[in-house]
N, C-alpha and C positions, 0 to 999 in steps of 0.2 A: 076633707082630708085632715086627719089629726096624726100628730107624730108620737106624743107621749101616751102610752096605754098604761093600764093597771099593772102589767108586768114590769114596765120601767120604773113605776112608782115603788113597786115592792122591792125590786132589785137594788134600789137606790135607798131604800129605807127611809122615804119622804113621808113625814107625819103632818096630820092635819094641823097641829099646833106649831110645827117646827119651822122656824124661819129660814129662808133661802137667800143667798147673794148669788145672782147670776153674773159671771164674768163676761162682759159685754165688750167685744172688740170692734163691733161694727160689721163683721164679715157675715156671710150668709148662715154659718152655723150657730153662732152666738145670738144672731137676730131671731132665728126660728126657735132657739131655746127660749129666749126671753118671752116671745109670743105664747108659746106653750105653757110656759110657767105662770104666765099672767092668767091664761085661761084656768089652770089648776087652782090658782090663787082665788080667782073669782067663784069657782065652784066649791070652794072650801076644801079643796084636796090638799093644800099646803097652807102654812102660816104666813106671816109678813114676808113680802117679796121686795128685794132691793137689787139695784144693778151696780157693778163697779167697773170702771174703765181705767186701764193704766196707759198713759200716753208715754211711750218709751223714747221718742225723739229720734228714732232710727230713720224715718222716712221724711224728715223734715216737715215741709208744709202740709203733705199728705197726712202726717201723723195728726196734726192739729185739726185737719178736716174730719179725720175719724172721730175725734172728740166731740166736735160740733154736731156731727150727725148723731152720735149717742145721746147727746143731751136733748136734741129735737125729738128723738124717738121716745126717750123716757117721759118727757113732757106730754107727749101725745098719749102714752099709755098710763100716765099718772103712776110711773113707778119712781121712787126716789133713786137718784143717780150719785154715786160718790166717785169722784174723778182725782187722779193724781198724775203730775207730769215729772218727768226726770230724764237726765242726759245719761242715757244708759251706755252710750259709746264710750263716753268720758269714764263712766265707772268701770267698763270692761277693761279699758287701758290701765287704770290705776290699780285693779285688782288682779291683772294679768290673767283675764278670763276671755273666752270666745264671746263673741257678741250673742251668740244664741243662748250660752250658758248664763251670761249675765242677765239678759233679758228675762229669762225664766226664774232666775232667783229673785229678782227684784219685783216682778209681777206676783209671784206666789207670796212673797212676803207682805206686799200690799193687800192682796185678797185677803190673807189671814188677819192682818191687822183690822180691816173692815168687819170681817165676821165676828172677830173677837169683841170689838167695840159695840156692835149691834146686838150681841147675844144670839145670833143666828146659829141654827143648827148644821147648815152646810153650806158650800160653795159649789155652785153648778157649773160645769165646763162643757163646752160644746163638742167634745170628741164624739165622733160617729162611727159607724160600722166600717167605713173605708179606712179611717184613721186606725181602727183596731187591727185590720189586716195588715196595714203597713208596720205598725208597731211589732206584731208578731214575726213578720218576715225579717225586719231588722235585727231582732233578737236571733233568730235563726241563723243568719248568715254572719253573726257575731259569736256563734258557738254556745249560746245560752243554755242552760239547763231547762227542766221542766217549768220552774216558776217564770222564766222570762217567756216561755212560749204560751203562757196564760194571758199574756197581754195586759190590758188595762181592766181593772175590776169596775163593775158599775159603782161600787162605793169603796173608797179606801180612806179611813179615818174622817176627816171633815170634807172630803172631795167627792162629789157624786158627778156622774156622767149619764144623764137620762137618755142621750141620744145614740147609746152604744148599739141599740137594736135597730136603728134606722140609716139607710144608705145616704151618700151624698146626693144621688139622683132624686131621692124622695124629698129631701130638704129643699132642693131647688125647685122642685114641683110644687111643693107646699107655698113657698115664698110666691112663685109665679101666680099660683092660684088666687092669692090675696093681693096681688100688685103691690107687694111690699119690697121696696127698694133695699139695697144693702151696699156695704163698701167691698172693694176688692183690694187685697194686698198684693202689690206688684211682686213683692220678694218671693211669694209663693211660686212664681214662675221661674225663679232662678234654679240652675242646676248645680249650684256650687254646695249644697247641703245633701247629706246622704238621703234624708227623708223625700226631699224634692225630686232627687233623680229617680228613687224608687217609685214615686207617685207618677211621674211623667213618662218613664220609660218601662220599668220593671212591670208595674200594676198593668198597664196597657197591654203588654205581651201576655199577661196571665188572662186578662180578660178575653183576648182573642181566642184562647184555648177554651175557656168556660166563662161566659158572661156573668155567672154567679160566683166567681172566684172570691171576691171579697166576703161575700155572704157566708161561704163555706169555711173560709179561713177563720172568721169571726166566730162561727159556730164551733168549730174545732177547739178554739181557745177556750170557750165556755165549757166544753167537756173536759178538757185538761185542767182547768181550774177546779172543778169538782174532785178530779182525782188527786190534784196537789193538795187541796184542803184535807183530803182523807189521809193522805200520807203524813201531813203535818199533824193531824189529831193522833196517829199511831207514835209519831216521834214524841209528841208531849207526853202521852201516856208512859212511853219508855223511859223518858226522863223521870218522871214520878216513880216508877217502878225501881229505877236504879238507885234511888236515894242518894245521889252524889257519888256513887261508886264508879271509879274509872274501869274497874275490871268489868263490871256489868254493861257499860257503855261500849267497850271494845268488842264485846261478844255480839253486838247487834249486827244484823245484815248491814251491808255498806250503805244502802240507800237510806236506812233509818239513822245509822250511825253518822253520816254527813248531815242529815237533817237536825238531828240532835245537837251537833256542833254549831249549826246556824242559830238555832234557838238560844243557845247558851250565849253566843256572841251578841245576839239581839238584845239580851238582857243588860248589856252594858253599853252598847253602841250601835248605831245603824250604819256607821261608816266602816263597811269591811269588803274584803276581796275574795274570790274564789280560792286564792292561795292561803288566805287566813283560815278559812273553813278546813282546808286539806291539812294545814299545820295542826290545828286543834284536835282534828279527828285522828291524827297520827299520835298525838300526845296522850290519848286515852291508854295506849299500851306501852308507853315509854316507862323507864324506871323512875321511882321517885327522886326528886330533886332537879328533874329536867324542866326546862321551860321554853316557850317559843314566843317570838314576837308577833304582835298583831298591829294593825294599822292604827295610826293615832298614838303610838307610843306606848300602847298597852301590851301587857304580857299575859300568857297563861302559864301557870305552874303546877307540876305534878308534886302533890304534898301527900305522901303515903297513897292511899287509895282515892283521895279527894283531888279535886280539881279547883284552882284558884284563878279567877280571871280579874283584871283590874290594871291600875297603874302599877308600875314597878314599885315595891316596897323601898322605903328610904334605906339607903346603903345597901341595895340589893346587889347581888353580882350575876351579870348575865352569863349563861353557859349553855352551849348546845354542840353536838357532834357534827362533823362534816366529813364527808367522803368524796373521793374523785367522782365527777359527774353530778354533783349536788350544788345547789344554790341555797345559801341560808340567809334569811332576813334577820337582823338585829335591830335594836333600837337606835343603833349608830350608823347603820348602812347595811350593805349587801355583800356578802363574800360568795365566791364562785370557786369551785376547784375542778380542775380537769387535767387529764393526761395530755402532754403536748409531744410533738414530734421532734422539736428542737427548741432550745431557748431563744427567746427573742431579745437579746441584749443590744444596746442598753435599754432599760425599762423603768418607768416611773417608780417612785418609792412606794406606791400603792399596789404594786404587782411584785411577785417573787417567782422564781423558778427554783424547785427543790430536788434534790437527788432522792428519787422515790425509793431506792434501795436502802439509803441511810436513815430513813424515818422509822421510828420504834414504835409499833402498835398503832393503836387508833388516834384520830386526830380530833382534836377538841378546839372550839372556839370560847374563850372567857376573858373576862375583864382581869388585868393584872391584879395580883394579890400582894400584900407586903412579903418581903423575902424571896420573891421570884428572881432568879438569876439567869443571865443570859450571855452567851459569848458571841458579840457581834462579829460579823464577817470581816476576816483579816486580823482579828485579835487571837492571843493565846489564852489569857485568863478570862474567867467569868467576871461579871460585875452586876450589881443589883440593877432590876429594871428601872427602879426610881432614879438611880444615878444615871443611867443611860438617857432617861427622858430629859434630865436637866442638861447634860452635855449636848443633846440635840435641839435644846431649847423648844421642846415640844409644849403646845398649848395645854391647859388644864383639860379642855374638851378632848383633845387628841389623846390625852393619856388615859381616857376612859374607853377608848375603843377596844373591843376584844382582840387579843393577840391569838396566834395560831401556836398550839403546843402538840407534841406528840407525848408519849408516855414518859420520856426523859426531860421534858421541859419545853420552854418557849423556842419556836424555829423560825417565826416571822413576825415582825412588829410593823403594822401598817403605818407608813410614814417614817419608817426607820430602815431596817435592813433584814437579812436572814441570818440564821445561826451559822457560824464557821463550819459545824459539824455536818450540815446537810448541804453545803454549797455544791453547784455544779463542777464537775471534773471531766478530764478525758475519758476517764472509765465509767462515766454515768450512762447506765442502760435505760432507766425510766425516769422521765422528768414530769414532776407534778407543777402545774401551773396554778397560782392563787391570784385571784384578782379581788381587790376590795374597792367598792364604789361607795364613796362618802354619802351619807344621809343627813337627817337633822340631829345635831349633836348638842342641842341644848336640853339636857336632861337633868340639869341642877345637880343634886347630891347623889344621883345614881352612881354606884361604884362598889368596889369591894372593901 
């Protein structure tokens, strides 16, 4: 019985000369993978083979026993083993990460350091068909789009998954046939992680309906991946044809327009959200001069018919429209606007209740500019915003926050107050509620 076919090798782009680092945990999946990669290596199907074990310190003595098992196995197979130990729970606490996220970050960082140092072509992971089915279902219940439903690719950059076409049952039968022992991770049986609950509860129910459920879900992911790659190719061609024209991009069908937005964002960062894609897609059709914030402090700006993505320019001024029912992300925090049945007084200075009938024209969020004047609540005469900031002893960072303006001027200063002319009164018929939620305000010289 063999697990890795020519289909696996081709899908993972494994080359005769290419070196492979096998991520070896000691569990059945990684042990079976190492045995099969050793066979391929001996047959000349791949280049130099190495194993790498990351001892995360999560399971105490059991983790150290895992490492000892991996050393013994690699000595038997004559495969060089590179191992590293770390107190991941301590790292997770210091970094403010979940244990699962911290372990994944440190493990992949270790694997990539080893691959780079050895000049290997790929890192082989033990994900199999059942893992693929679980991944697709997790993305489905989280509301993922088409790309999420394609699951894990056989090859993604330097990561390869040769066992994606093999079931967990086949892996266990393979090991049993060879009398090959392996380690069991007791944390896999815990139900406090989403994947474990799905594995032990959800997948079991699906298999009762159809014993080949995992196989069929994985096969569906393969078909969706082909369609997803085709749509990406159309979006890339559309970007080339548009030649940077926002007008041309805004005229694309929605499915290609959003994919074009994703490709543009990926040109500057891999850290983005669905909301970032929606904002950038909307910017294709907005007037010149408008800009939208993106994750990580980046902004996208409409400059004539062109689109500019990247860090905010030095001394740039953030500006965006806002309307009731909308939420606007800025480099300084989130603003939400909604109609309210009644005013909730007292309220913090990061919220405001405005008389909707006294507002004049469209509402805008922008950073304060020299010369902006404001009549604070309870005052008769106006004063410069800069003087108001001094009177309130507002920090330099707080002075950069976008203020809310209508067409007659500022109406709400986050951390301050509202304008006298839009205050709530006994005659107020419509109440607009504004909420400012503070974000990262360390933006250096960003300002107007």
